[in-house]
TIFIGU-378815 format. One record per residue: x, y, z of N, C-alpha, C in turn; residue in one letter. Coordinates in steps of 0.1 Angstrom, whole numbers, padded with zeros to 4 digits, always signed. Example, Ala and Ser with C-alpha at 12.3 -4.5 7.8 and 13.67 -1.06 7.14 Angstrom:
<rs>
+0132-0057+0078+0123-0045+0078+0132-0033+0078a
+0128-0022+0071+0137-0011+0071+0129+0000+0079s
</rs>
This chain:
<rs>
+0978+1214+0791+0989+1203+0792+0982+1190+0789m
+0989+1181+0782+0983+1168+0778+0992+1157+0782r
+0985+1147+0788+0992+1135+0793+0991+1124+0782f
+0999+1114+0783+0999+1103+0774+0990+1092+0777g
+0981+1094+0787+0971+1084+0790+0958+1087+0784w
+0949+1077+0783+0936+1080+0777+0926+1070+0780g
+0913+1073+0778+0902+1063+0779+0899+1058+0765f
+0895+1045+0765+0891+1040+0752+0881+1029+0754a
+0868+1033+0758+0858+1023+0759+0853+1019+0745p
+0852+1028+0736+0848+1025+0722+0857+1033+0713s
+0862+1045+0717+0871+1053+0709+0881+1059+0719s
+0893+1062+0714+0903+1067+0723+0900+1082+0726a
+0902+1085+0739+0900+1099+0743+0912+1103+0751l
+0919+1114+0747+0931+1118+0754+0927+1125+0767a
+0935+1122+0778+0934+1129+0790+0939+1143+0789l
+0932+1153+0794+0936+1167+0794+0933+1172+0808d
+0943+1178+0814+0941+1183+0828+0932+1195+0828t
+0930+1202+0817+0921+1214+0816+0907+1210+0813d
+0904+1197+0811+0890+1194+0808+0887+1180+0814m
+0875+1180+0821+0871+1167+0827+0864+1159+0816a
+0868+1146+0814+0863+1137+0804+0852+1129+0811t
+0840+1130+0805+0828+1123+0811+0829+1108+0806a
+0823+1099+0814+0822+1085+0809+0814+1084+0796p
+0818+1075+0788+0811+1073+0775+0799+1065+0778v
+0787+1069+0773+0775+1063+0776+0772+1049+0771s
+0780+1045+0760+0777+1032+0754+0782+1021+0763d
+0789+1024+0774+0793+1013+0783+0783+1012+0795t
+0773+1021+0796+0765+1021+0808+0756+1009+0809r
+0756+1002+0820+0747+0991+0823+0745+0989+0838h
+0737+0980+0842+0735+0977+0856+0744+0966+0860t
+0748+0966+0873+0757+0956+0879+0751+0952+0892f
+0749+0939+0893+0743+0933+0905+0753+0925+0913t
+0754+0928+0926+0763+0921+0935+0757+0921+0949r
+0757+0909+0955+0751+0906+0968+0737+0911+0969a
+0729+0909+0958+0715+0912+0958+0712+0926+0956g
+0722+0935+0953+0719+0949+0951+0724+0953+0938r
+0716+0961+0930+0719+0965+0917+0723+0980+0917t
+0733+0983+0908+0738+0997+0907+0743+0999+0893i
+0740+1011+0887+0745+1014+0874+0760+1016+0874p
+0766+1012+0862+0781+1013+0861+0785+1017+0847v
+0795+1025+0846+0802+1028+0833+0816+1024+0834e
+0822+1021+0823+0836+1016+0823+0845+1024+0813v
+0856+1028+0818+0866+1035+0810+0879+1027+0810l
+0886+1027+0799+0899+1021+0798+0910+1031+0801e
+0919+1028+0810+0931+1037+0813+0943+1032+0806i
+0948+1039+0796+0959+1035+0788+0972+1041+0793q
+0980+1033+0799+0993+1037+0805+1003+1026+0805s
+1015+1027+0800+1024+1016+0800+1028+1012+0814r
+1024+1000+0818+1027+0994+0831+1017+0998+0842g
+1010+1009+0841+1001+1013+0851+0987+1015+0846d
+0983+1009+0835+0970+1011+0830+0960+1002+0836g
+0948+1002+0832+0937+0994+0837+0923+0999+0833g
+0914+1000+0842+0901+1004+0839+0895+1012+0851h
+0887+1021+0848+0879+1029+0859+0865+1025+0858a
+0859+1020+0869+0845+1017+0869+0838+1028+0877l
+0828+1034+0871+0821+1045+0877+0807+1040+0881i
+0805+1039+0894+0792+1034+0899+0783+1045+0903f
+0771+1045+0898+0761+1055+0902+0765+1069+0897g
+0759+1079+0903+0762+1093+0899+0772+1099+0908k
+0784+1100+0903+0795+1105+0912+0796+1120+0913i
+0802+1125+0923+0804+1139+0925+0815+1141+0936g
+0817+1153+0940+0827+1155+0950+0824+1148+0963d
+0834+1143+0970+0833+1136+0982+0828+1122+0980d
+0828+1117+0968+0824+1103+0966+0836+1094+0970c
+0832+1081+0972+0842+1071+0976+0850+1066+0964l
+0863+1064+0966+0871+1060+0955+0881+1049+0960v
+0882+1038+0953+0892+1028+0956+0901+1027+0944r
+0914+1029+0946+0925+1026+0936+0931+1012+0940i
+0929+1003+0931+0932+0989+0935+0941+0983+0924h
+0953+0977+0929+0962+0970+0920+0957+0955+0919s
+0957+0950+0907+0952+0936+0905+0960+0926+0913r
+0953+0917+0919+0959+0906+0927+0950+0893+0924c
+0955+0885+0915+0947+0873+0912+0945+0864+0924l
+0955+0862+0932+0953+0854+0944+0942+0859+0953y
+0943+0872+0956+0934+0877+0966+0920+0881+0960g
+0920+0887+0948+0907+0892+0942+0899+0880+0937d
+0905+0870+0930+0897+0860+0924+0897+0847+0932a
+0909+0844+0938+0910+0831+0945+0909+0832+0960l
+0906+0843+0966+0903+0845+0980+0914+0841+0989s
+0927+0844+0985+0938+0840+0993+0938+0847+1006s
+0942+0840+1017+0942+0845+1030+0956+0850+1034q
+0965+0850+1024+0979+0854+1027+0982+0869+1024d
+0971+0876+1020+0972+0890+1018+0959+0897+1021c
+0958+0910+1020+0946+0917+1023+0939+0922+1011d
+0944+0919+0999+0939+0925+0986+0924+0922+0984c
+0921+0909+0985+0907+0905+0982+0897+0912+0992g
+0902+0912+1005+0893+0919+1015+0891+0933+1012y
+0902+0940+1008+0901+0954+1006+0892+0957+0994e
+0893+0949+0983+0884+0951+0972+0870+0949+0976l
+0867+0938+0983+0853+0934+0987+0848+0945+0996s
+0856+0950+1006+0851+0960+1015+0848+0973+1008a
+0857+0977+0999+0855+0989+0991+0842+0988+0983a
+0840+0977+0977+0827+0976+0969+0815+0976+0978m
+0816+0970+0990+0805+0971+0999+0802+0985+1002d
+0812+0993+1005+0810+1007+1009+0805+1015+0997m
+0810+1013+0985+0805+1020+0974+0790+1017+0971i
+0787+1004+0972+0773+1001+0969+0764+1006+0980q
+0769+1006+0993+0761+1012+1004+0759+1026+1002a
+0769+1033+0997+0768+1048+0995+0759+1051+0982a
+0758+1042+0973+0751+1044+0961+0759+1049+0949g
+0771+1052+0951+0780+1057+0941+0794+1057+0945s
+0803+1057+0935+0818+1057+0938+0825+1053+0926g
+0839+1053+0927+0847+1049+0916+0857+1038+0920v
+0858+1028+0912+0868+1018+0914+0878+1019+0903l
+0891+1022+0906+0901+1023+0896+0909+1010+0897v
+0908+1001+0888+0914+0988+0888+0926+0987+0879y
+0938+0987+0884+0950+0988+0877+0957+0974+0875l
+0962+0972+0863+0969+0960+0859+0983+0960+0865e
+0984+0959+0878+0997+0960+0884+1000+0947+0893q
+0997+0936+0887+0999+0923+0895+1013+0922+0900e
+1014+0917+0913+1027+0915+0919+1035+0928+0921g
+1028+0939+0925+1034+0952+0927+1041+0957+0914r
+1035+0953+0903+1041+0957+0890+1050+0948+0883g
+1054+0937+0890+1064+0928+0885+1058+0916+0877a
+1045+0914+0879+1038+0903+0872+1036+0891+0881g
+1027+0882+0877+1023+0870+0885+1035+0861+0887l
+1043+0858+0876+1054+0848+0877+1064+0854+0887v
+1068+0866+0887+1077+0872+0896+1071+0872+0910a
+1058+0874+0912+1052+0873+0925+1053+0859+0930k
+1050+0849+0922+1051+0835+0926+1066+0831+0930a
+1075+0836+0923+1089+0834+0927+1093+0841+0940r
+1087+0853+0942+1089+0859+0955+1083+0852+0966g
+1071+0846+0964+1065+0838+0975+1074+0826+0978y
+1079+0820+0968+1087+0808+0970+1100+0811+0979q
+1107+0822+0975+1118+0826+0983+1114+0830+0997v
+1103+0837+0999+1098+0841+1012+1095+0829+1021s
+1089+0819+1015+1085+0807+1023+1096+0798+1026q
+1106+0798+1018+1118+0790+1020+1128+0796+1030r
+1129+0809+1029+1139+0816+1038+1133+0824+1049s
+1120+0826+1050+1114+0833+1061+1115+0848+1060g
+1118+0853+1049+1119+0868+1047+1106+0873+1041i
+1103+0886+1041+1091+0891+1035+1093+0892+1020d
+1082+0895+1013+1082+0896+0999+1090+0908+0993t
+1091+0918+1001+1099+0930+0997+1113+0926+0996f
+1118+0919+1006+1132+0914+1007+1134+0903+0996a
+1124+0894+0994+1126+0884+0984+1127+0889+0970s
+1119+0900+0967+1120+0906+0954+1134+0912+0952y
+1139+0918+0963+1153+0924+0961+1163+0913+0959a
+1162+0901+0966+1171+0890+0964+1170+0885+0950r
+1158+0885+0944+1157+0880+0931+1161+0890+0920l
+1164+0902+0924+1168+0913+0915+1156+0921+0909g
+1144+0919+0915+1133+0927+0911+1132+0940+0919y
+1126+0950+0913+1123+0962+0921+1111+0958+0930n
+1112+0961+0943+1102+0957+0953+1088+0963+0949p
+1087+0974+0942+1075+0980+0939+1077+0990+0927d
+1072+0987+0916+1074+0996+0904+1061+1004+0901t
+1051+1003+0909+1038+1009+0906+1039+1024+0907r
+1031+1031+0899+1028+1045+0901+1013+1047+0899t
+1008+1058+0904+0994+1061+0904+0991+1074+0897y
+1000+1078+0888+0998+1090+0881+0986+1089+0871c
+0985+1078+0864+0974+1076+0855+0960+1075+0862a
+0960+1069+0874+0948+1068+0882+0944+1082+0887a
+0954+1090+0891+0951+1103+0896+0946+1112+0884a
+0952+1111+0873+0947+1119+0861+0933+1115+0857a
+0930+1102+0858+0917+1097+0855+0906+1104+0864t
+0909+1104+0877+0900+1110+0887+0898+1125+0884l
+0909+1132+0880+0909+1146+0877+0900+1149+0865q
+0901+1140+0855+0894+1142+0843+0879+1138+0844n
+0876+1131+0855+0862+1129+0858+0855+1141+0865l
+0863+1151+0867+0858+1164+0873+0857+1163+0888g
+0864+1154+0894+0864+1153+0909+0874+1163+0915l
+0870+1170+0925+0878+1179+0932+0881+1175+0947r
+0872+1167+0952+0874+1161+0965+0869+1147+0965r
+0877+1138+0971+0873+1124+0972+0876+1118+0986i
+0869+1107+0989+0872+1099+1001+0879+1087+0995r
+0892+1086+0998+0900+1075+0992+0901+1063+1002l
+0896+1052+0997+0896+1039+1005+0910+1033+1004l
+0919+1035+1012+0933+1030+1011+0940+1031+1024t
+0950+1023+1026+0960+1024+1036+0973+1029+1031n
+0974+1031+1018+0987+1034+1011+0989+1049+1010n
+0999+1055+1016+1001+1069+1015+1006+1074+1001p
+1011+1065+0993+1016+1068+0980+1004+1071+0971e
+0993+1064+0973+0981+1067+0965+0975+1080+0969k
+0975+1083+0981+0970+1096+0986+0979+1108+0980v
+0992+1106+0981+1001+1116+0975+0999+1118+0960a
+0997+1108+0953+0996+1109+0938+0983+1116+0935a
+0972+1114+0942+0960+1121+0939+0960+1135+0943v
+0967+1138+0954+0968+1152+0958+0977+1160+0949r
+0986+1153+0942+0995+1160+0933+0988+1167+0921t
+0976+1161+0917+0968+1167+0906+0958+1177+0911v
+0959+1181+0924+0950+1191+0929+0937+1186+0935g
+0936+1174+0937+0923+1168+0943+0925+1167+0958i
+0916+1172+0966+0916+1171+0980+0912+1157+0984t
+0920+1150+0993+0918+1136+0996+0915+1135+1011v
+0905+1128+1014+0902+1123+1028+0905+1108+1028e
+0916+1104+1035+0920+1090+1035+0911+1082+1045q
+0905+1071+1040+0898+1062+1049+0904+1048+1048l
+0911+1044+1059+0918+1032+1059+0909+1020+1059p
+0914+1008+1053+0907+0996+1053+0915+0986+1062l
+0908+0980+1072+0915+0972+1081+0910+0957+1080r
+0919+0948+1078+0916+0934+1078+0924+0927+1089m
+0917+0920+1098+0925+0912+1108+0931+0900+1101v
+0945+0899+1102+0952+0888+1094+0946+0874+1098p
+0945+0866+1088+0939+0852+1090+0950+0842+1094q
+0963+0845+1091+0973+0836+1095+0986+0844+1096n
+0997+0837+1100+1010+0844+1102+1016+0850+1090r
+1013+0844+1078+1018+0849+1066+1012+0863+1063a
+0999+0864+1065+0992+0876+1062+0996+0887+1072a
+0998+0883+1085+1003+0893+1094+1017+0898+1091e
+1026+0889+1087+1039+0893+1083+1039+0902+1071a
+1030+0899+1061+1029+0908+1049+1024+0922+1053y
+1013+0923+1061+1008+0936+1065+1019+0944+1073l
+1026+0937+1081+1037+0944+1089+1048+0949+1079e
+1051+0941+1069+1061+0946+1059+1056+0958+1052a
+1043+0958+1048+1037+0970+1041+1037+0982+1051k
+1035+0980+1064+1035+0991+1073+1049+0996+1075r
+1059+0987+1076+1072+0991+1079+1080+0997+1067r
+1078+0991+1055+1086+0995+1043+1079+1006+1036y
+1065+1006+1035+1058+1015+1027+1050+1025+1035r
+1050+1024+1048+1043+1034+1056+1028+1033+1055g
+1022+1021+1052+1008+1019+1052+1002+1021+1065h
+0990+1027+1065+0983+1031+1077+0976+1018+1084l
+0985+1010+1090+0980+0998+1096+0985+0997+1111l
+0978+0990+1119+0982+0988+1133+0995+0980+1134p
+1003+0983+1144+1015+0975+1147+1011+0962+1154q
+1000+0962+1162+0996+0950+1169+0981+0948+1166h
+0977+0935+1164+0964+0932+1160+0956+0926+1171w
+0961+0925+1183+0954+0917+1194+0941+0924+1197w
+0940+0937+1197+0927+0944+1200+0916+0940+1190i
+0920+0940+1177+0910+0936+1167+0906+0922+1169y
+0915+0913+1172+0912+0899+1174+0902+0898+1187r
+0905+0906+1197+0897+0905+1209+0883+0909+1206m
+0881+0920+1197+0868+0924+1194+0860+0913+1186v
+0867+0906+1177+0861+0895+1170+0857+0884+1179n
+0865+0881+1189+0861+0871+1199+0849+0875+1207v
+0848+0888+1211+0837+0893+1219+0824+0892+1210l
+0825+0895+1198+0813+0894+1189+0809+0880+1188v
+0818+0871+1186+0815+0857+1185+0808+0852+1198l
+0813+0856+1210+0807+0852+1223+0793+0857+1224m
+0791+0870+1219+0777+0875+1220+0767+0867+1211v
+0772+0863+1200+0764+0854+1191+0761+0841+1197v
+0771+0835+1203+0769+0822+1210+0759+0823+1222i
+0761+0833+1230+0752+0835+1241+0738+0838+1237v
+0736+0845+1226+0723+0848+1221+0716+0836+1216t
+0723+0828+1208+0718+0815+1203+0715+0805+1214l
+0723+0805+1224+0721+0796+1235+0708+0800+1243t
+0707+0813+1245+0695+0818+1252+0682+0815+1244s
+0683+0816+1231+0671+0812+1223+0668+0798+1224c
+0678+0789+1224+0676+0775+1225+0670+0771+1239y
+0675+0777+1250+0669+0774+1263+0655+0779+1264l
+0652+0790+1257+0638+0795+1257+0628+0786+1251a
+0632+0778+1242+0623+0769+1235+0625+0754+1240v
+0634+0752+1249+0637+0738+1253+0625+0731+1260a
+0616+0739+1265+0605+0733+1272+0593+0730+1263e
+0593+0735+1251+0582+0733+1242+0583+0720+1235v
+0573+0716+1228+0573+0703+1221+0583+0702+1210a
+0587+0690+1206+0597+0688+1196+0594+0695+1183a
+0581+0695+1179+0578+0701+1166+0580+0716+1166f
+0576+0722+1177+0578+0737+1178+0593+0740+1179e
+0601+0731+1185+0616+0733+1186+0621+0732+1171q
+0617+0722+1164+0622+0721+1150+0618+0733+1142f
+0606+0737+1143+0601+0749+1135+0609+0761+1139m
+0612+0763+1152+0619+0775+1156+0633+0775+1151f
+0640+0764+1152+0654+0763+1148+0655+0764+1133i
+0645+0758+1125+0645+0759+1111+0643+0774+1107t
+0634+0781+1114+0632+0795+1111+0644+0804+1113t
+0651+0801+1124+0663+0809+1128+0674+0806+1117v
+0676+0794+1113+0686+0791+1103+0682+0797+1090l
+0670+0796+1086+0666+0802+1073+0667+0817+1073a
+0664+0823+1084+0665+0838+1086+0680+0842+1085a
+0688+0834+1091+0703+0837+1091+0709+0835+1077s
+0705+0825+1070+0710+0823+1057+0706+0834+1048v
+0693+0838+1049+0687+0848+1041+0692+0862+1045w
+0693+0865+1057+0696+0878+1062+0710+0882+1063g
+0719+0873+1067+0733+0877+1070+0740+0883+1057w
+0739+0877+1045+0745+0884+1034+0739+0898+1031p
+0727+0900+1035+0720+0913+1032+0724+0924+1042r
+0731+0920+1053+0736+0929+1063+0749+0935+1059t
+0755+0930+1048+0769+0934+1044+0770+0949+1042r
+0759+0955+1037+0759+0969+1034+0757+0977+1047f
+0749+0972+1056+0749+0978+1069+0762+0978+1076v
+0769+0966+1075+0782+0965+1081+0792+0974+1073r
+0790+0976+1060+0799+0985+1053+0797+1000+1058a
+0785+1004+1061+0782+1017+1066+0789+1019+1080r
+0788+1009+1088+0795+1009+1101+0810+1010+1099i
+0815+1002+1090+0830+1002+1087+0834+1016+1082r
+0826+1022+1074+0829+1035+1069+0829+1046+1080l
+0819+1045+1089+0819+1054+1100+0831+1052+1109l
+0835+1039+1111+0846+1037+1119+0859+1042+1113g
+0860+1041+1100+0872+1047+1093+0874+1061+1095s
+0863+1069+1097+0864+1083+1099+0871+1086+1112r
+0869+1077+1122+0876+1080+1135+0890+1075+1136f
+0894+1066+1126+0907+1060+1127+0917+1065+1116t
+0912+1074+1107+0920+1078+1095+0932+1085+1098r
+0933+1092+1110+0945+1100+1113+0954+1092+1122f
+0952+1079+1125+0961+1072+1133+0975+1071+1127q
+0985+1076+1134+0999+1076+1128+1005+1062+1129p
+1014+1059+1120+1023+1048+1122+1033+1050+1132n
+1037+1039+1139+1048+1041+1149+1062+1041+1143s
+1063+1038+1130+1076+1037+1123+1076+1048+1113t
+1086+1057+1113+1087+1067+1102+1094+1060+1090t
+1088+1062+1079+1094+1056+1067+1100+1066+1058v
+1112+1064+1054+1118+1072+1044+1125+1063+1033d
+1131+1070+1023+1137+1062+1012+1148+1053+1017d
+1155+1057+1028+1166+1049+1032+1162+1036+1039n
+1149+1035+1043+1145+1023+1050+1138+1013+1040t
+1136+1017+1028+1129+1009+1018+1139+1000+1011r
+1135+0987+1009+1144+0978+1003+1146+0981+0988p
</rs>
């Protein structure tokens, strides 16, 4: 059986469900991020409306980490705090680099498939009327979500993967990959909302699309506060410990601590990624409190 999607890094290759298509070697190069280098190969996914690229990091195999990500200019490139897209992409890359291998399927599906201009119009209606972006899309006459993940699933199948750990909160991505016969372990990605707009957006995704997200975020915020308190107490204790010494020793101590923090904190991101990945294993089966069906979707 042959699909209409294909890879085209240098020459077009048709996807075939009976044959795993290996990455083309002429795209292989090293990729450096946050001080860590990893080899990567790039494949083009050709599909009307749901195409993009697959980035294969390291030597992949069964049970590797996979992120299927829809493009979001605001979140991915501009670090918007009104959605969780940028955080999810960054967290997924941290985990893939920490694991040493994985696949990022980056799909050109800006604005849930409607495009950037439609997305901007949806934001305007949402901010003026106080409704979520799913409802604003419907008010503007747009389909709230036109995305499909068939091409992404076929890509993973043709890479020869039979089991994956999928970094996502979206049950539709899980279902699409399972449709092609791949066993999926879902690992959710959780971002504590930075403002009311982000919290409303995450709640809309949980309610309308059944995303694996908490209904209440106060526990996560409390944990963040406790971590901050521990840091403050630790720094205060260090300051008091050197308060009795001469001014030069105080200056040298504080300078050393600041330098170590600036140098060391970014390099702990992969340790934090491993901890996040371990935590995901314990929370992946958390059910949503709201049952979602086609009648509840806008």
